N, C-alpha and C positions, 0 to 999 in steps of 0.2 A: 907610735906603734898601735894604740888604740884606735885611731882613725881608720885602720884597715878593717876593723870590725863594722864600722857604720858606712863604708863604702858600698855602692851597688845600686840597682835600681829600687826607686821608691815611687810610690803612688803620688799624684798631685796633692797640693795642700787642701784643695777642697775635699778630695776623697777621704784623707786621713782625718780631716776634722769631723765630716759627716760620720765615718765609721766609728770614731771614738765617742761622739755624742750618742751614737746608737748602743754603744758596748757600756759606757759608764754607769748607767743606772743599775747594771747587774753587778757592779763593785762598790757600790756606795749608796746610802741612802740621803746623803747630805747634797746641798748645792754645789753645783760643779759647772765648769766651762773648759774649753780647750784653746790653746793659744800657740801660734807660730813663734819661737823666739830663737835667739842665737848666743852662742858663747864662744870660747877659744877653739872649740871643737867643730863650729859650724852649726847650721840650722838644726832645730829639734822641735818636737812637739810637746807641749806642757799640758798635763792633765792637772787642773787646779781645783781642789776640792775643799770646802769649807769645814772646819770644826764644828760640832754641836754645840747649840747655846747652853744646853742643859748639861753636857758632859764634854767640857772643852779639852780634856786630857785624853780622851778616847780616840783611838785610831779611826777616822772616818772611812777607812777601805775594809771591806771584807776579807777575811781569812782566805788565802789563795789567790789574791787579786793580780799577783805577777803572772800567774798561768794564763788568766784571760786577756790581761794587757801585758805582755812581756817587754823587757827593755828595748828591743827592736820589734816594731809592729809595722808591717806593710812597709819595711824598708827604712822607717823613720826611727831615730833615737828617741826615747820616750822618757820624759821626767815627770815625776809626780809630786806636786807641791801640796801642801798642806797649809791653809790660811785660816786666819780668825774669822768668825762668823759675821757675815755683813761685808766681808771685804771684796766679794765679787760684784756686788751691786753698786760698790763705789768705784772701784778701779777697772772693772771689766763691763761696765753698763752697756756700752756699744756692741757686745757680744752675746746679750741676752735678750729674750723675748719680753715684751711689755708686760706679760702676766707675772713675772718675777717681782714687780713693784708690789702687787697685790699680795703675794705671797709672804714678803717680808712685813707688809702691814698685818697680816693676820698673825704673824709669829710674835708681835710685840704685846 
């Protein structure tokens, strides 16, 4: 039954990725990336955001983030993951620009 909500037209993978990369700086101050993934309900887009190194228990998303990026965004099901500091540079290195390495060096 829930799959009915997610059916319908959606933008391309490139379009959703570009749009989320444009919008995510408005809802987090942490390192982030987006990735196309899938589960039992099919493909979805994941917003992956790192916790702060200085405040690991603080929510990295700003208040009201679901209004800016709702669970269904441009036709895609959106999941938001929170991961430990440094996770993105290790597991999603191919999705990041080279400048990210320099940012992590400065933070240490």
